[in-house]
N, C-alpha and C positions, 0 to 999 in steps of 0.2 A: 285694770293693778297689777301686778304684777307676781307672780306669783312664787313663794321661794320651790328651789328642786336640788337643792343637797343640804346635808346635814348644817346647823349653822348658818343657816342665808338666811338669816328674814335683815340683818343691815342691807345688806345685799340688793335683794328684794325690796325693802326699803327707799334706796337710792334708785333701784331701777323704776320705781313707780314714778321716784318725784323726776325723772329725762324723762318719764310719757307725755308729763303735763305737758315738757318742754318742746313736742314731740318728736323724741327719741325712741326709735325701739330699743332694746334690750334685755335681752333676759340676765338673769341673776348667776350665771353659769360664765353666760356670757362677759358680764363684768367680774368677775371671776378671776376669767381668763386674758385680761383687757393691765387686770393688774398686777398679772404671773407674780401669781398667789407663791403656785411651786418652786421660783426661785424667791424666796421671802423670808427669815426669821427674825423676826425680835426680840427683844431685851431680853422676854418669857418667853424665851422657848414656845410660840407657836408658830405655826407656819399654817398655810395654804386660809382656809375662810376664818382660822380664828386669828389672822394679821388685822385683825380691826384697825389701824390707825388714819388720822388725816389724809396723813401723805401716801397710804398707801391707798385707798380710795381712791385719793388724787392721781394716785399713775393710771388708773385707769379709765377714766376721765378726760386724760388729758387728750387724746383724737380730736376729740367736742372742744378744748379751748375751755373746759370749765378746770376746778376745782372743787372739795367738799369740805368745811370747813365749822368747827363745832363752835360754837359759843356758849360759855360755862357762864352756867345761875347759879349763885353759891347761895340760898335761901327764896324761899315761898316768898321774900315781901318783891324781889324781884321777874318773880317768875311772872307770871302772867304779861308783865308790861313786853317781855324782851319776846315771849311766845308770842305774842297781838304781831309784833313789826315782824318777825321771819316765819310765820307758819305760810305754807304746811311744815312741817320742820321734822327729824326726828332722832328720837328720845326713844333711851331706854325705858322699860318699867316693868312690874313685876305684873304679868299675866296667866291666872290659871297656873299658879304656887311660883314661876317661874320669869327670869329674868327676860324683858325683850326688845328684839327694838322694833320702835310702830311707828304712827305716823301720826302726830297730831294737824289735825287739818282747818277745826273750828272754836273759839272757846267762845260762847253769848253765854249772858252774864252769869249765871249758874251752872252750862253745860256744854263741854267738852265735850266734842267727836275725832274719835281714836281709829283710824285704820289701821287693822290690825296684819300682820305681814305672817303669809299661813300657806301650807303646801294647796293646789289645789282641791285637791280628795277629804282635805281637814274638814270636817264637822262642823270647828268652831266657826263666830260670827267673823262679816267677814269686818265689822265698824261693831266698837263699843260705842254708848254715849252714858258718860261719867256725870255726877258732878263735882264741884272741886272741893268739896272735903276727903268725896272717893277718890281723885284723882292724884288725891297726896299723899296718899294711905298709900298708895303703890308706887311711889318714885322716893331717888333717895337727893339728897344734894352733897356736892356740887352736879350738878344735873346738866347735861352736855345738849346743845338744841343743836345739831347740823341742817344745814341746808347744802344746796347747792349755788357757785357761783363764778362768773364771772373770769378767764383767765386763768391760765393749765400752770402749777406749779413751776419751779425753772431746774431743783433738785429734791431729793427723797433722802430724808435720813434712814429710813428703811432699807433700806435700797445699799447706802453706802454703809450701816452697822451689820450686816448678814451674815460676809467674812467673819467674823470676831464669833457675833451671835453660833456661827456655825462649828467653829472650834469649841470653846464656852459646855455646846451642848455634847458635841463628842465626849469633853471632859465627865460631863455628869453621868453620860451610859457607863461609862467606864470605872467610874466608882459605883453605880449603883451592877454594875455586873460582880462586882468584889463584895460589895455587902449583901447578895443576896446568893451569892458563893456557886454563879454561875444559872441559877434558876431563874426563876416567874414568881411575885408574891399579886393580889389582889393589890396591895395599896401604892407596889410599882408603877400603876395603869396610869398612872397621872404624869409620869412620864415619861410614858411608853407612846401616849396620846400619839402629838407629835409626828412620830414614822407612822404609826399600826390604823388609826383614825384621820387624822387632819390633811396629811397627804395622802393616800389614795387620794383623795376627794377629791382633791385640788388635783389631780394631775388624771384622773377620769375625761376622755374624747380626748386625748394631747398623745398620739400614735409614734411617736419621739423615745414617753416615757413609758409606755406601755409594760415593756419588759421589769421594773422597777418596781412599778407596781399594783405587780403579780408577787413580784419576793415578798414586797412589804405588805401582801392583802394572805399571802401564807403565813409570814407569823403573825398576823390577828387571830387566821382560825385556830390556831394555835393557844391562844391565848382567852377565845371564846371556852373553847372546847374546855380548855383548864374550870372557866370558871362553872360552864355549863354541870362539869365534875364535881362544882365547890371539894377540889382540892385545896390546899393550903399552898403547894408550887408542885409548878408541872415543867418535865422538859420543857427546854423553850433553846432556841440555835442563837445562843450568842455569835458564833463566829456570822453567820450568815445572814445577823443585823448589822454588823462591825462590815461588811464584806459589801451591801449593800449601801451603806448609809456612805463608805468612800468613796464611791461612783457615783452617791447620788450629789456630794461636796464639788464633786471635780467637773460634774455634769455646771451646776447652780456658777458656778466660780467663770466657766466658759464664757455661760451664757451671758452672764455679769457683762464680762469685758466684747462683745460683743454687742450687748443693748447698752452699754453707757454710750459709750458712740454715739447711739440714735438720740439721747436726750441734748 
C-alpha cells in the first residue's frame, strides 16, 4: 500500500497503490510531479493536488503507457456488477465524516473490503469491512469507479484549458480585492486556497519554483495569523499576491510551450 504524503493526496495514493499491484513503484508525490500538477488549473480554479480529472492523472501515467479511466455508475442497481467487473477500483466515499478516495478491493456476498488511503503515521485502520447497506450509506450517485488501463492518452484537456482558466482566475482575484477593499476575510479563503495552500504543496521539492513557493507561503502565514487572532479583517499584501501570480502565470505558459512539444 502507498501512503498519503501531502494534503488531499488520497486519490494519488490510491492510484499509486494500483500501480504497485502492476509492479510499478511510485509515491504519491512522484505522481503529483509527473502530472505536472503545479502547471495545471481546471475550470473550477483548482490547482495542484485538487486537479483531479482523469486526464490529469493520465498525464502522470503517460510514461508507463497507461491512463486512468473513471466508469460512472448511475444507481445501486448497476453498482455491484460493475464493481465486480472493475475491482480493484478507486472510488469516493465518506469515511470519518469526510469524502475520501479509497480502493474497493473485494465484494464477497454481503461484505465489501475497502482499503483506506491514509498517512503512514495515521492511527486509522488501513482496511475497512462494510456490509452492502453500510457501504451504500457512505456513497452517492453518480459514482465514479476509477481504474488504470493500458495505453497513454494522446491529448490532455486540462493542459489545453489551463491558460484560459489562469486568466479567468486572475480576474476573480481582482474582483475579490475590490469587494474586500484590499483586505481579506475568512469567507474569501475559498477563492485564495489555490495559491495559498494547494500550489505551495505542489511546488514542494521543485527547486526551480522555490522562490514562488516561499512567497505564497508568506501570504499563507498572514492569513493564518489573521485566523488565530480571530479578526474579521486583517492586512494582506494583495500587491505581492498579484506580483507572484503574474510570475507564476508567465512560468506556467513557458513550461507549457516546452512540454507540449513532447506530447
